[in-house]
C-alpha positions as CSV (number, residue, x, y, z in Angstrom):
1,M,107.4,90.7,76.2
2,S,104.9,93.1,76.6
3,G,105.3,96.0,77.2
4,L,102.8,95.9,80.0
5,A,105.1,93.9,81.9
6,N,108.1,96.2,81.5
7,R,106.1,98.6,83.0
8,R,106.5,99.5,86.4
9,C,104.0,101.7,89.0
10,W,105.1,104.6,90.4
11,F,103.1,106.3,93.1
12,V,103.5,110.2,94.0
13,V,103.9,111.0,97.8
14,H,103.7,114.3,99.0
15,C,107.0,115.0,101.2
16,H,108.3,118.4,102.3
17,E,106.2,120.3,99.9
18,R,108.1,118.3,96.7
19,L,106.5,115.3,95.3
20,L,108.4,112.3,94.7
21,P,107.5,109.4,92.3
22,I,107.8,105.8,94.3
23,N,107.4,102.3,93.1
24,D,105.5,99.5,95.2
25,R,108.7,98.4,96.6
26,I,109.8,101.6,98.6
27,I,105.7,101.8,99.3
28,E,106.3,98.1,100.8
29,R,109.4,99.4,102.7
30,I,107.8,102.3,104.0
31,I,104.3,100.7,105.0
32,A,107.1,98.1,106.9
33,Y,108.6,101.1,108.6
34,L,105.3,102.7,110.0
35,Q,104.0,99.4,111.3
36,D,107.5,98.4,113.2
37,Q,107.2,102.2,114.7
38,D,103.7,101.5,115.8
39,R,105.1,98.3,117.6
40,I,107.5,100.0,119.2
41,L,105.3,102.5,120.3
42,K,102.6,100.0,121.5
43,K,105.4,98.3,123.6
44,R,106.0,101.8,124.9
45,L,102.4,102.2,126.1
46,G,103.1,98.9,128.5
47,G,99.4,98.2,128.0
48,R,98.1,101.7,129.5
49,R,95.2,102.8,127.3
50,L,96.1,105.7,124.6
51,R,94.1,108.5,124.9
52,L,92.9,110.3,122.2
53,T,91.1,113.6,121.0
54,D,87.7,113.9,119.6
55,A,89.8,115.1,116.8
56,E,92.6,112.0,116.6
57,R,89.5,109.7,116.6
58,S,87.3,111.1,113.9
59,R,90.6,111.6,111.6
60,L,91.2,107.7,112.5
61,A,87.9,107.0,112.4
62,R,87.6,108.1,109.0
63,K,90.8,106.4,107.4
64,A,89.9,103.2,108.9
65,H,86.7,103.1,106.8
66,A,88.1,103.9,103.7
67,L,90.5,101.0,104.0
68,G,87.5,98.9,105.2
69,Y,87.1,96.4,107.9
70,K,88.6,93.1,106.1
71,R,91.6,94.8,105.3
72,L,91.6,96.4,108.8
73,H,92.1,93.0,110.9
74,T,95.2,92.9,108.9
75,L,97.2,95.6,110.1
76,E,98.1,96.2,113.6
77,T,96.1,99.0,114.5
78,L,96.0,101.3,118.3
79,V,92.4,100.2,119.0
80,T,90.6,97.1,117.0
81,P,88.8,97.3,114.2
82,D,85.6,97.4,116.1
83,T,86.5,100.5,118.0
84,L,87.3,102.4,114.7
85,M,84.0,101.2,112.9
86,R,82.2,102.2,115.8
87,W,83.8,105.4,116.3
88,Y,82.8,106.0,112.8
89,R,79.6,105.0,113.3
90,Q,79.2,107.4,115.9
91,L,81.0,110.4,113.5
92,I,78.2,109.7,111.0
93,A,75.3,109.8,113.6
94,R,76.7,112.8,114.8
95,K,76.7,114.6,111.0
96,W,73.2,113.7,110.8
97,D,72.3,114.9,113.9
98,S,70.4,117.8,114.0
99,R,69.3,118.5,117.7
100,D,71.5,121.6,118.0
101,R,70.0,123.2,114.9
102,R,66.3,122.5,116.0
103,R,63.9,125.1,117.3
104,S,60.7,124.6,119.3
105,G,57.5,125.6,116.9
106,R,56.5,128.1,114.2
107,R,58.5,131.1,114.6
């Protein structure tokens, strides 16, 4: 057997001010736990609309964009992938909108 076949992939997770090495199996368990937690929270909402702050929408939009549209469709998200991508587009548009910095005429 080659040395690569025996090698495990290890990741480092920042947890309570400590760095912990974990392997793929543990990462899958963490993801499964977080997905179940999300399902429970959605069920508790009972179809009511979740009110997010601008900062929360911004944070979710950035992370959603990093995942990509196709991958978002495989996940259970708080809002639709289309909504997340719209929030990201609005975030970028606000970044490059300089209306508040414009001055009138020459000075």
